[in-house]
C-alpha positions as CSV (number, residue, x, y, z in Angstrom):
1,M,1.2,-10.6,10.6
2,Q,2.9,-8.1,13.4
3,S,0.3,-5.5,13.8
4,D,1.3,-2.1,14.4
5,I,0.7,-1.7,18.3
6,E,3.1,-4.7,18.0
7,Y,5.5,-3.4,15.7
8,I,5.7,-0.1,18.1
9,K,6.2,-2.0,21.7
10,K,9.2,-3.4,20.1
11,Y,10.7,0.2,21.0
12,E,9.6,-0.2,24.6
13,P,9.5,0.9,27.3
14,L,10.2,4.1,25.0
15,W,12.0,7.1,26.9
16,G,12.8,4.3,29.8
17,G,9.2,3.9,31.2
18,W,6.3,4.6,28.9
19,Y,3.9,1.8,27.1
20,V,1.9,2.2,24.6
21,E,-2.0,1.4,25.9
22,E,-4.3,2.1,22.3
23,L,-4.4,3.6,19.6
24,I,-6.4,7.2,19.0
25,G,-5.8,8.3,16.3
26,E,-4.3,7.8,12.3
27,G,-3.5,9.6,9.2
28,S,-2.2,9.4,6.4
29,F,1.3,10.1,7.5
30,G,1.3,8.6,11.1
31,K,-0.3,6.9,13.9
32,V,-1.4,8.4,17.2
33,Y,-1.3,6.1,20.2
34,K,-2.0,7.0,24.2
35,I,1.2,5.8,26.2
36,I,1.5,5.7,30.0
37,K,3.6,5.7,32.1
38,E,3.5,4.6,36.3
39,E,5.8,5.3,39.3
40,W,5.4,4.9,42.4
41,G,1.7,4.5,42.6
42,F,1.3,7.5,39.7
43,R,-0.2,7.1,36.5
44,Y,1.0,9.6,33.5
45,E,-0.8,9.8,30.4
46,S,0.6,11.6,27.2
47,A,-0.1,11.1,23.5
48,L,2.9,9.4,20.6
49,K,3.1,10.1,16.9
50,V,5.0,7.9,15.1
51,I,5.6,8.9,11.8
52,R,7.0,6.3,9.6
53,V,9.6,7.3,6.8
54,P,9.3,6.5,4.1
55,T,5.5,5.2,3.6
56,K,4.9,2.3,1.8
57,E,3.5,4.6,-1.1
58,Q,6.6,7.0,-1.2
59,Y,8.6,4.0,-1.4
60,R,6.8,2.5,-4.2
61,E,6.6,5.9,-6.2
62,A,10.3,6.4,-6.0
63,V,11.2,3.5,-6.7
64,A,9.2,3.7,-10.0
65,V,11.4,7.5,-10.5
66,M,14.3,6.4,-9.4
67,A,15.0,3.0,-10.0
68,T,18.0,2.9,-8.2
69,S,19.5,1.2,-5.0
70,D,18.5,1.1,-1.7
71,N,21.2,3.4,-0.3
72,S,20.0,6.1,-2.7
73,L,16.9,6.2,-1.9
74,M,17.4,6.5,1.4
75,D,19.5,9.4,1.1
76,Y,17.1,11.1,-1.0
77,F,14.6,10.2,2.1
78,E,17.0,11.9,4.5
79,G,16.0,15.6,3.5
80,S,12.6,14.5,4.5
81,V,13.8,13.2,7.9
82,K,15.8,16.6,8.8
83,N,12.6,19.1,7.9
84,I,10.5,17.2,10.4
85,I,13.2,17.6,12.7
86,N,13.4,21.2,12.0
87,E,9.2,21.5,12.3
88,I,9.8,19.4,16.0
89,R,12.1,22.7,16.8
90,V,9.3,24.4,16.2
91,M,7.0,23.0,18.7
92,Y,9.7,22.8,20.7
93,A,10.3,26.6,20.8
94,L,6.7,27.7,21.2
95,K,6.5,25.3,24.4
96,G,5.3,26.6,27.7
97,N,2.3,28.9,26.0
98,S,-1.2,27.3,27.4
99,N,-2.9,27.7,24.0
100,I,-0.4,25.6,22.0
101,V,-0.4,21.5,22.2
102,G,2.7,20.8,24.7
103,Y,6.0,19.8,22.9
104,E,7.5,16.7,25.6
105,D,10.0,14.4,23.7
106,H,10.9,13.0,20.8
107,M,13.6,10.6,19.0
108,V,14.4,9.1,15.7
109,Q,15.0,5.5,15.2
110,R,16.9,4.4,11.9
111,R,15.2,1.1,10.6
112,D,17.1,-1.9,9.0
113,D,14.1,-3.7,7.6
114,P,12.6,-2.2,5.9
115,M,15.2,0.7,5.2
116,G,13.9,3.9,6.7
117,W,13.5,5.7,10.0
118,D,10.7,5.5,12.5
119,I,9.8,9.0,14.3
120,F,8.3,9.2,17.8
121,L,7.0,12.5,18.9
122,R,5.4,12.8,23.0
123,M,3.0,15.1,23.3
124,E,0.2,16.6,26.0
125,Y,-2.7,14.2,26.2
126,L,-5.3,16.2,25.5
127,K,-9.3,15.7,23.9
128,T,-10.5,16.5,20.6
129,L,-12.8,19.0,19.5
130,N,-14.6,16.9,17.6
131,K,-14.7,14.8,20.5
132,Y,-15.6,17.5,23.1
133,I,-18.8,18.6,20.8
134,G,-19.7,15.2,20.7
135,E,-19.8,14.7,24.6
136,A,-21.0,18.4,25.4
137,T,-23.2,21.1,25.3
138,I,-22.0,24.2,23.5
139,A,-22.7,27.5,24.4
140,R,-22.0,30.9,22.4
141,K,-19.2,32.2,25.2
142,D,-17.3,28.3,24.6
143,V,-17.3,29.3,20.6
144,I,-16.0,33.2,21.7
145,K,-13.6,31.2,24.2
146,L,-12.3,29.0,21.6
147,G,-11.5,31.9,19.5
148,M,-10.0,34.1,21.9
149,D,-7.5,30.8,22.8
150,I,-6.6,30.0,19.2
151,C,-6.1,33.7,18.8
152,A,-3.5,33.7,21.7
153,A,-1.5,31.1,20.0
154,L,-1.3,32.6,16.8
155,E,0.0,35.6,18.8
156,T,2.5,33.9,19.9
157,C,3.5,32.0,16.5
158,S,3.6,35.7,15.2
159,Q,5.8,36.7,17.4
160,R,8.3,33.9,16.6
161,G,7.4,34.9,12.8
162,I,5.8,31.5,12.3
163,I,2.5,30.9,10.0
164,H,0.3,28.0,11.1
165,R,-0.5,27.1,7.7
166,D,-3.6,24.3,8.9
167,I,-5.7,25.9,11.2
168,K,-9.0,23.8,11.3
169,D,-11.0,21.4,13.9
170,E,-8.9,18.4,13.8
171,N,-6.2,20.5,14.9
172,I,-7.9,22.1,17.9
173,F,-7.9,20.6,21.5
174,I,-9.3,21.2,25.0
175,S,-7.5,20.6,28.2
176,K,-9.5,19.1,31.5
177,Y,-9.7,23.0,32.7
178,G,-11.3,24.0,29.6
179,E,-8.3,25.5,27.6
180,F,-8.6,25.4,23.7
181,K,-4.9,24.7,22.2
182,L,-3.6,24.7,18.6
183,G,-1.9,21.2,17.6
184,D,-0.1,19.8,14.6
185,F,2.6,22.4,13.6
186,G,3.2,21.0,9.9
187,I,4.3,17.9,10.6
188,S,2.7,16.6,7.9
189,K,3.4,18.8,5.2
190,E,7.0,18.0,4.4
191,L,5.6,14.3,4.1
192,S,3.3,15.3,1.2
193,K,5.9,17.3,-0.6
194,S,7.3,13.7,-1.3
195,G,4.4,11.3,-2.3
196,R,1.1,11.5,-3.5
197,A,-1.2,13.1,-0.5
198,A,0.1,16.9,-1.2
199,S,-2.5,19.7,1.0
200,M,-5.0,19.6,-1.9
201,K,-6.5,16.4,-0.8
202,G,-10.2,16.6,-1.9
203,T,-11.8,19.5,-0.7
204,P,-10.0,22.1,1.6
205,L,-12.7,23.5,3.6
206,F,-10.6,25.8,6.1
207,M,-8.1,26.8,3.7
208,A,-7.9,30.8,2.7
209,P,-8.3,32.0,-1.2
210,E,-5.2,33.1,-1.7
211,V,-3.4,30.0,0.0
212,F,-5.8,27.6,-2.6
213,R,-4.7,29.8,-5.7
214,G,-1.4,29.6,-4.6
215,D,-0.6,33.2,-4.6
216,K,1.3,34.7,-1.6
217,Y,-0.2,34.3,2.1
218,D,0.6,35.8,5.1
219,A,-0.6,35.1,9.0
220,K,-3.9,36.8,7.9
221,A,-4.1,33.1,6.2
222,D,-4.6,31.9,9.8
223,L,-6.8,34.0,10.8
224,Y,-9.1,33.4,8.0
225,S,-9.1,29.2,8.8
226,L,-10.0,30.4,12.4
227,G,-12.4,32.1,10.8
228,I,-14.0,29.4,9.4
229,V,-13.6,27.2,11.9
230,L,-16.0,30.1,14.3
231,Y,-18.4,29.9,11.3
232,R,-19.4,26.3,11.3
233,L,-19.8,25.8,15.1
234,L,-22.3,29.1,14.8
235,N,-23.8,27.4,11.6
236,C,-25.2,24.2,12.8
237,G,-22.2,22.6,12.1
238,R,-22.3,24.2,8.1
239,I,-19.8,25.5,6.1
240,P,-20.5,28.6,4.7
241,L,-23.0,28.8,1.9
242,V,-24.4,25.0,2.0
243,P,-28.0,25.5,2.3
244,P,-29.1,25.9,5.8
245,Y,-29.8,23.7,8.3
246,P,-32.3,21.4,8.3
247,Q,-32.0,21.3,4.6
248,V,-30.6,18.1,3.3
249,I,-26.5,18.4,1.9
250,R,-25.3,16.7,-0.6
251,Y,-22.0,16.4,-1.1
252,K,-21.9,18.1,-3.8
253,D,-23.4,21.3,-1.7
254,S,-19.8,21.6,-0.6
255,E,-17.9,21.0,-3.1
256,E,-19.9,24.1,-5.1
257,A,-19.9,26.1,-1.7
258,L,-16.2,25.4,-2.1
259,E,-16.2,27.0,-5.6
260,R,-18.0,29.8,-4.4
261,R,-16.4,31.0,-1.3
262,I,-12.8,30.8,-3.7
263,S,-14.2,33.0,-6.2
264,G,-15.1,35.4,-3.5
265,E,-18.8,35.6,-2.6
266,D,-20.1,37.1,0.2
267,L,-20.7,35.2,3.7
268,N,-24.1,35.4,5.2
269,L,-23.9,35.5,9.1
270,P,-24.2,32.1,10.9
271,A,-27.6,31.6,11.7
272,E,-26.7,31.9,15.4
273,S,-24.0,34.3,15.8
274,R,-25.8,37.6,16.7
275,D,-25.2,40.5,14.5
276,D,-21.8,41.4,16.4
277,L,-20.6,38.1,16.9
278,G,-21.5,36.9,13.5
279,K,-19.3,40.3,12.1
280,V,-16.7,39.8,13.7
281,V,-16.3,36.1,12.5
282,L,-16.9,37.8,8.8
283,R,-14.1,40.3,8.9
284,A,-11.9,36.9,9.4
285,C,-13.3,35.4,6.9
286,M,-13.1,38.3,4.5
287,F,-12.0,36.9,1.1
288,N,-9.5,40.0,1.1
289,P,-6.5,40.0,2.9
290,S,-6.2,43.3,3.3
291,D,-9.8,43.0,4.8
292,R,-9.5,41.1,7.6
293,Y,-8.4,42.1,10.9
294,I,-4.7,43.2,11.2
295,D,-3.6,40.7,13.5
296,A,-4.9,38.0,16.1
297,T,-4.2,40.5,18.5
298,Q,-6.8,42.7,17.0
299,M,-9.1,39.9,16.3
300,K,-9.0,38.4,19.6
301,F,-10.4,42.1,21.2
302,E,-13.1,41.8,18.8
303,L,-14.2,38.9,20.0
304,E,-14.1,39.8,23.8
305,K,-15.7,43.1,22.6
306,A,-18.6,41.3,21.1
307,L,-18.6,38.5,24.0
308,V,-18.9,42.0,26.8
309,S,-21.8,43.3,24.9
310,M,-24.1,40.1,25.2
311,S,-26.6,39.4,27.7
312,A,-25.8,36.5,30.1
313,E,-29.0,34.8,28.3
314,E,-27.2,35.6,25.2
315,R,-23.9,34.3,26.5
316,N,-25.3,30.9,27.5
317,R,-27.2,30.1,24.4
318,I,-26.7,26.2,23.7
319,L,-26.1,26.2,19.9
320,T,-28.2,24.0,17.8
321,L,-25.7,20.9,17.3
322,P,-28.3,18.6,16.2
323,G,-27.6,14.9,17.0
324,Y,-25.4,15.9,19.8
325,K,-26.7,15.6,23.3
326,K,-25.0,15.2,26.7
327,A,-24.4,12.3,28.3
328,K,-26.7,10.0,26.2
329,K,-24.3,10.0,23.0
330,K,-22.0,7.2,23.3
331,P,-18.7,8.7,22.6
332,L,-16.9,7.5,19.0
333,E,-14.1,5.0,18.9
334,N,-12.2,7.4,16.6
335,E,-11.9,10.9,17.6
336,A,-11.4,12.0,14.4
337,D,-15.4,12.5,13.9
338,L,-15.8,14.6,10.5
339,N,-17.7,13.9,7.2
340,K,-16.5,14.5,4.0
341,T,-19.2,17.0,3.2
342,G,-17.9,19.8,5.7
343,I,-20.8,19.1,8.4
344,Y,-20.2,17.2,12.0
345,Q,-21.3,13.8,11.5
346,G,-23.3,14.2,14.9
347,F,-24.8,16.7,13.2
348,N,-26.3,14.9,10.3
349,T,-29.7,13.4,10.4
350,K,-30.4,9.6,11.2
351,N,-29.9,7.7,7.8
352,Q,-26.7,9.9,6.5
353,I,-23.9,8.4,5.7
354,E,-21.0,8.4,8.8
355,S,-16.9,8.1,8.2
356,S,-14.3,8.5,10.0
357,K,-11.4,10.9,9.0
358,D,-7.7,10.7,9.2
359,F,-6.4,12.4,12.2
360,D,-4.5,14.7,10.8
361,D,-5.7,15.3,7.4
362,I,-8.9,16.9,6.9
363,F,-8.7,17.9,3.6
364,F,-11.4,15.8,2.5
365,D,-11.6,14.1,-1.1
366,D,-14.7,14.3,-3.2
367,D,-15.9,11.9,-1.6
368,I,-19.5,10.0,-0.3
369,F,-22.0,11.4,1.1
370,N,-25.4,9.4,-0.1
371,D,-28.6,11.1,-1.0
372,I,-30.8,11.3,2.2
373,N,-34.3,9.4,3.0
374,V,-35.1,11.1,6.2
375,S,-36.0,8.9,8.6
376,K,-39.5,7.8,9.7
377,N,-39.6,10.4,12.6
378,L,-38.8,13.4,10.4
379,D,-42.2,14.1,8.6
380,A,-41.4,17.7,8.8
381,Q,-37.6,17.5,7.4
382,K,-39.2,15.6,4.3
383,E,-41.4,18.4,3.4
384,I,-38.8,20.8,3.7
385,Q,-36.9,18.5,1.4
386,T,-39.1,18.6,-1.3
387,N,-39.0,22.5,-1.8
388,I,-35.1,22.5,-2.1
389,P,-32.7,23.1,-5.1
390,I,-31.3,19.8,-6.2
391,R,-28.1,20.6,-7.0
392,R,-26.3,18.3,-9.6
393,Y,-22.7,18.6,-11.9
394,S,-22.4,16.9,-14.9
395,R,-19.4,15.0,-14.3
396,G,-17.5,15.4,-17.4
397,N,-17.7,14.1,-20.9
398,M,-20.0,10.8,-20.8
399,Q,-19.8,9.5,-24.0
400,G,-22.1,6.7,-25.9
401,N,-24.3,9.2,-28.0
402,I,-24.1,11.5,-26.5
403,L,-21.4,14.6,-27.0
404,N,-20.4,16.0,-23.8
405,G,-23.8,15.4,-22.2
406,G,-25.6,15.1,-19.2
407,L,-27.7,18.1,-19.1
408,A,-28.4,18.0,-22.8
409,S,-28.1,15.8,-25.8
410,A,-28.1,15.7,-29.5
411,R,-29.7,13.4,-32.6
412,K,-30.1,14.4,-35.8
413,G,-31.4,18.4,-35.8
414,W,-32.1,18.1,-32.2
415,D,-30.9,19.0,-29.2
416,Y,-32.5,17.6,-26.4
417,Y,-32.5,19.2,-22.9
418,S,-33.1,19.4,-19.4
419,S,-35.0,22.7,-18.2
420,A,-37.3,24.1,-15.4
421,N,-38.2,20.4,-14.4
422,K,-39.0,19.7,-17.5
423,I,-37.2,17.7,-20.9
424,C,-37.6,19.6,-23.9
425,R,-35.6,19.6,-27.4
426,V,-34.8,22.7,-29.7
427,D,-33.7,22.5,-33.5
428,I,-30.4,23.3,-34.3
429,D,-31.5,27.0,-35.6
430,G,-33.0,27.7,-32.5
431,N,-36.4,27.7,-33.9
432,H,-38.1,25.8,-33.0
433,E,-38.6,24.7,-29.0
434,Q,-40.9,21.6,-27.3
435,I,-41.4,20.1,-24.4
436,M,-41.5,16.6,-24.4
437,G,-42.4,16.1,-20.4
438,D,-43.0,17.0,-16.9
439,I,-40.0,15.5,-15.8
440,S,-37.4,16.6,-13.6
441,A,-34.4,14.9,-15.7
442,W,-30.6,14.5,-16.2
443,Y,-28.2,12.1,-17.8
444,I,-30.0,12.7,-20.9
445,N,-29.2,9.9,-23.7
446,V,-30.8,10.1,-27.0
447,L,-30.3,6.6,-28.9
448,E,-32.3,5.5,-32.2
449,D,-36.3,6.3,-30.8
450,W,-36.1,6.4,-27.5
451,I,-34.6,9.1,-24.8
452,Y,-32.9,7.9,-21.5
453,F,-32.4,9.9,-18.3
454,T,-32.9,9.6,-14.7
455,D,-35.9,11.3,-13.0
456,S,-34.9,13.1,-9.5
457,G,-39.0,12.8,-8.7
458,D,-38.0,9.0,-8.4
459,E,-35.1,8.4,-6.4
460,D,-32.7,9.2,-9.2
461,S,-33.9,5.8,-11.3
462,I,-33.9,5.4,-14.9
463,Y,-36.3,6.0,-17.8
464,K,-36.8,5.6,-21.0
465,M,-39.4,7.8,-23.1
466,G,-40.2,7.4,-26.9
467,I,-39.0,10.0,-28.8
468,D,-42.0,11.6,-29.4
469,G,-42.9,11.7,-25.6
470,S,-44.6,8.5,-25.3
471,K,-44.3,5.0,-23.9
472,I,-42.1,6.0,-20.8
473,K,-41.4,2.8,-18.9
474,K,-39.0,2.8,-15.5
475,L,-36.2,0.9,-16.1
476,N,-34.3,0.5,-12.3
477,S,-35.0,1.4,-8.9
478,D,-31.0,2.8,-8.5
479,K,-29.6,6.1,-7.6
480,S,-27.9,6.3,-10.9
481,W,-25.0,8.8,-11.3
482,D,-23.3,9.2,-14.6
483,M,-25.6,7.5,-16.7
484,T,-24.1,6.7,-20.0
485,V,-25.9,4.8,-23.2
486,K,-23.3,2.6,-24.8
487,G,-24.2,-0.1,-27.6
488,D,-27.3,-2.7,-26.1
489,W,-26.1,-1.1,-22.1
490,I,-26.9,1.1,-20.3
491,Y,-23.5,2.4,-17.6
492,Y,-23.7,4.0,-14.8
493,S,-22.3,4.9,-11.0
494,N,-25.2,2.9,-8.3
495,E,-25.4,5.2,-5.3
496,S,-27.9,2.5,-4.0
497,D,-24.6,0.4,-3.7
498,D,-22.0,2.7,-3.0
499,Y,-21.1,4.1,-6.3
500,K,-20.0,0.9,-7.6
501,I,-20.3,0.4,-11.8
502,Y,-23.2,-1.4,-12.9
503,K,-25.3,-1.7,-16.1
504,I,-28.2,-3.0,-17.4
505,D,-30.0,-3.7,-20.8
506,L,-31.9,-1.1,-22.5
507,N,-35.2,-2.5,-21.7
508,G,-34.3,-2.9,-17.7
509,E,-34.5,-7.1,-17.8
510,K,-30.7,-7.6,-17.4
511,K,-28.4,-6.4,-14.2
512,E,-24.8,-6.8,-13.6
513,R,-22.2,-5.2,-11.3
514,I,-19.0,-3.9,-13.0
515,N,-16.5,-3.4,-10.0
516,A,-16.7,-3.2,-6.6
517,D,-14.9,0.5,-6.5
518,K,-16.7,3.9,-5.3
519,S,-16.8,5.4,-9.1
520,Y,-17.1,8.5,-10.2
521,C,-16.8,10.6,-13.7
522,L,-17.8,7.5,-15.7
523,N,-16.5,8.2,-19.1
524,I,-17.7,5.0,-21.4
525,T,-15.4,4.2,-24.5
526,D,-15.2,1.2,-27.6
527,N,-13.8,-1.3,-25.1
528,W,-13.0,0.6,-21.7
529,I,-14.8,2.4,-18.8
530,Y,-12.6,5.4,-17.5
531,Y,-13.6,6.3,-14.3
532,V,-12.4,8.0,-10.9
533,D,-12.0,5.7,-8.1
534,R,-12.7,7.5,-4.8
535,D,-11.5,4.8,-2.5
536,D,-8.0,5.3,-3.8
537,S,-8.0,8.8,-2.8
538,G,-9.6,9.8,-6.6
539,V,-7.1,8.2,-8.8
540,I,-8.1,7.3,-12.4
541,C,-8.6,3.9,-13.5
542,R,-9.9,2.1,-16.6
543,V,-11.7,-1.2,-17.1
544,G,-12.9,-3.4,-19.5
545,L,-16.7,-2.9,-20.5
546,D,-16.8,-6.6,-18.6
547,G,-15.1,-5.3,-15.5
548,A,-12.1,-7.3,-16.4
549,K,-8.7,-6.1,-16.7
550,K,-9.1,-3.0,-14.1
551,V,-5.8,-0.8,-14.7
552,K,-4.6,2.1,-12.1
553,L,-3.7,5.1,-14.7
554,N,-2.0,7.9,-12.4
555,N,-1.7,8.4,-8.6
556,V,-3.6,12.2,-8.1
557,D,-6.7,13.3,-6.8
558,C,-8.8,13.8,-10.4
559,D,-12.0,15.5,-10.7
560,Y,-14.4,16.4,-14.5
561,V,-12.6,13.6,-16.2
562,N,-13.2,13.6,-20.2
563,V,-11.8,11.2,-22.5
564,E,-11.5,12.7,-26.1
565,G,-9.0,10.7,-28.9
566,E,-5.9,9.5,-27.0
567,H,-5.9,11.9,-24.5
568,I,-8.0,11.9,-21.0
569,Y,-8.6,15.3,-19.6
570,Y,-9.0,16.0,-15.7
571,V,-9.2,18.3,-13.1
572,N,-5.9,18.2,-10.8
573,N,-7.2,18.6,-6.9
574,N,-3.6,17.8,-5.7
575,D,-2.8,21.1,-8.4
576,K,-5.1,23.6,-7.4
577,R,-7.6,22.3,-9.7
578,R,-5.5,23.0,-12.7
579,I,-6.8,20.9,-16.0
580,Y,-4.0,18.5,-17.1
581,K,-4.3,15.7,-19.7
582,M,-2.7,12.5,-19.9
583,L,-2.3,9.6,-23.3
584,L,-4.8,6.9,-22.8
585,D,-2.0,4.8,-20.7
586,G,-1.1,7.1,-18.2
587,T,2.0,8.7,-19.5
588,G,2.3,12.0,-21.3
589,V,1.3,14.2,-18.4
590,F,0.5,17.5,-19.4
591,K,-0.4,20.8,-17.8
592,I,-2.7,23.0,-19.4
593,N,-3.4,26.1,-17.9
594,E,-3.2,27.8,-14.3
595,D,-6.9,28.8,-13.4
596,I,-9.2,27.0,-10.8
597,S,-11.0,24.8,-12.9
598,S,-14.4,23.1,-12.8
599,N,-17.3,21.7,-15.3
600,I,-14.6,21.0,-17.8
601,N,-15.9,19.3,-20.9
602,V,-13.4,18.4,-24.3
603,R,-14.7,18.8,-28.1
604,D,-12.5,18.8,-30.8
605,G,-9.1,19.8,-29.0
606,F,-10.9,22.2,-26.9
607,V,-11.4,22.7,-23.6
608,Y,-14.4,24.6,-22.5
609,Y,-14.6,25.2,-18.5
610,S,-15.8,27.3,-15.6
611,N,-12.7,29.6,-14.7
612,K,-13.3,29.8,-11.1
613,S,-10.1,31.7,-10.6
614,N,-12.3,34.6,-12.8
615,G,-15.9,34.7,-11.3
616,G,-17.0,31.0,-12.8
617,K,-16.8,32.8,-16.3
618,L,-16.9,30.6,-19.5
619,Y,-13.7,29.9,-20.7
620,R,-12.0,27.6,-23.8
621,I,-8.2,26.9,-24.6
622,D,-6.9,24.2,-26.9
623,G,-5.4,20.7,-25.2
624,N,-2.0,21.9,-25.5
625,G,-2.5,25.2,-23.4
626,N,-2.7,27.8,-26.4
627,N,-5.4,30.1,-27.9
628,K,-7.3,30.6,-24.0
629,T,-10.2,32.8,-24.9
630,K,-13.1,33.7,-22.7
631,L,-16.5,33.2,-24.0
632,C,-18.9,35.1,-22.4
633,E,-19.0,37.0,-18.8
634,D,-21.6,34.9,-17.1
635,N,-21.5,32.4,-14.0
636,C,-21.4,29.3,-15.8
637,D,-22.1,25.7,-14.1
638,C,-23.3,22.2,-15.8
639,I,-21.4,23.5,-19.0
640,N,-22.4,20.8,-21.8
641,I,-21.3,20.9,-25.4
642,T,-23.7,19.3,-28.3
643,K,-22.4,19.4,-32.1
644,G,-22.8,23.4,-31.9
645,W,-23.6,24.5,-29.1
646,I,-22.6,25.2,-25.4
647,Y,-25.3,24.7,-22.5
648,Y,-25.2,26.2,-19.0
649,A,-26.5,26.8,-16.3
650,N,-25.8,30.9,-15.4
651,R,-25.7,31.2,-11.7
652,G,-26.4,35.0,-12.5
653,D,-29.5,34.6,-13.3
654,G,-30.7,32.0,-10.9
655,G,-29.5,28.7,-12.4
656,N,-31.6,29.5,-15.6
657,L,-30.2,27.7,-18.9
658,Y,-28.7,29.2,-21.9
659,R,-26.7,28.4,-24.4
660,I,-24.4,30.2,-26.8
661,K,-22.6,28.9,-29.8
662,L,-18.9,27.4,-29.6
663,D,-17.3,30.5,-30.6
664,G,-18.7,32.8,-28.0
665,S,-21.9,34.1,-29.9
666,E,-25.7,34.3,-30.0
667,R,-26.6,33.2,-27.0
668,E,-29.9,32.9,-26.0
669,K,-32.0,31.8,-22.9
670,L,-33.7,28.9,-22.5
671,G,-34.9,27.9,-19.1
672,D,-37.0,30.4,-17.0
673,N,-37.0,29.8,-13.2
674,N,-39.7,33.2,-13.0
675,G,-37.2,34.6,-11.0
676,E,-37.6,32.3,-8.4
677,E,-34.0,31.3,-7.9
678,E,-34.1,28.6,-6.0
679,Q,-36.4,26.2,-7.9
680,W,-33.8,25.6,-10.9
681,F,-32.1,22.1,-10.1
682,Y,-28.3,21.7,-11.0
683,L,-27.8,18.3,-13.0
């Protein structure tokens, strides 16, 4: 089979004298190669971006939708090629600016087998910001220079009426002369319109709130994104609102941080910014665009003022970017060295999972970031870990005997729930509340005379306990997520084996692996397991209870999956986290709302959700998109529903557990953290 480099080499010599040397990066819409030219004893280097239209995925989707001839498909995709050429013209118009990646040449080649086009773009050969960080120490003055250089690039863009729309660290480069440059002016965006990989592929860490919501935006959105880039560099490599360094970060912390930021929560100063520099960054990151800088010129001026106000010692202060040491760290083979939680891989502790990133796409899938057992030499950090809050999200409607649970489960006249590191139960009328055990439990299932749960105090292992609080037994040693009891088996996503689906019997004596996918949001019905496949960009799949007959049901990035009746309900990450539903076979797709939504749960035809477009308040809406109702004013997370009650963690009250009737009445507080906000854990 012909390799990618062999395929490109058939066009050599490119532009009469250029030859491919090596692959240096790749993304969803193309690959980037280092190319060289040797002439009269001199060697020249450039970067070559190769975009193939259509991609294999685009071709399959177009055939499925249009069911037409190859010639008609080529007419369909020719419009995409023309728009890409228009984007290249933008780069040509910006040619010559010292802070913008230099355009050198391009060509478009029509191909016949398979039919389509190969687009070649030759650009200035530069080092990525991420690779530079991996090889050098970074001081405050370097971060300020980066900000000023990119502001200079944005000044040029503004003069020509151009909004970049995609400023992120992977689109920032550095020359051998120390100039920071802005690159990738939207060439991939046109492709994303015709394929599955739309602009909301997972977690958009750098996106301004108005862009995320789909509202009108202007050049101030670029200033916001630049502000987030600067914030990370001044905050030990961490995005706003995640736990501070050196506390452990899970991928869900990144998800929660995004939701809080998009909802308008104020950001703290970056940890190593100093007040004056930190205030410059925070103004760029203001929630309301009118509160940001007027333009890039004003922001550049304020950055320069912050630099001048510092002493030489303050300017030269080396920033804490753990894991990166000059000349001691071997450069990564892939320049795109960001992981999927919003922190640089090099900043991670020793046992964190590293994964390569697409070269031109850092809109992260809500994907892997394994629990962290800090290495044997980090005893101090181990001590820190035991005192930080553990945040978990219920991923939707866990079937079995649970009515939309994880945090709560119903049996007969009692609701069983987890509150303040205890397993409790309360009768339906709320007259009697009992503590069953001092255990940090979640994914609570109650079946017959047993309570099944995972214990955070024991690496998320599965336990069972008698209905009276006695006879506690450990059933496995896996880090277990989305646990659901169904019949004689317990199904769960096994983090210890890269989130593959497993099942064990009710006594923990037999264990079987169901699939090989990275599986989230498990929903178990009588015959099927529905789940989100993170190995396939977050699409919804189903597989038999025995692991047979896997079926892919859609082609969008999904979250918070619920299965009820004849429909699958989910949050569509490719459409700004709106709620959708589809039939069990993947047909009949229907959009239910226009809100940024999370923590959805479905009960009797109504969808209950945290409305991030309105401060995380609890809402419900029927499955046809009608009768939308706000149920309470609390900022709600971890929404779970039993027969008559909605349970949720109230972020406005330190994460304490509350419950409220399905119609929004009889709100009452259950768990109490005694005013210590950080002690409450989210499921």
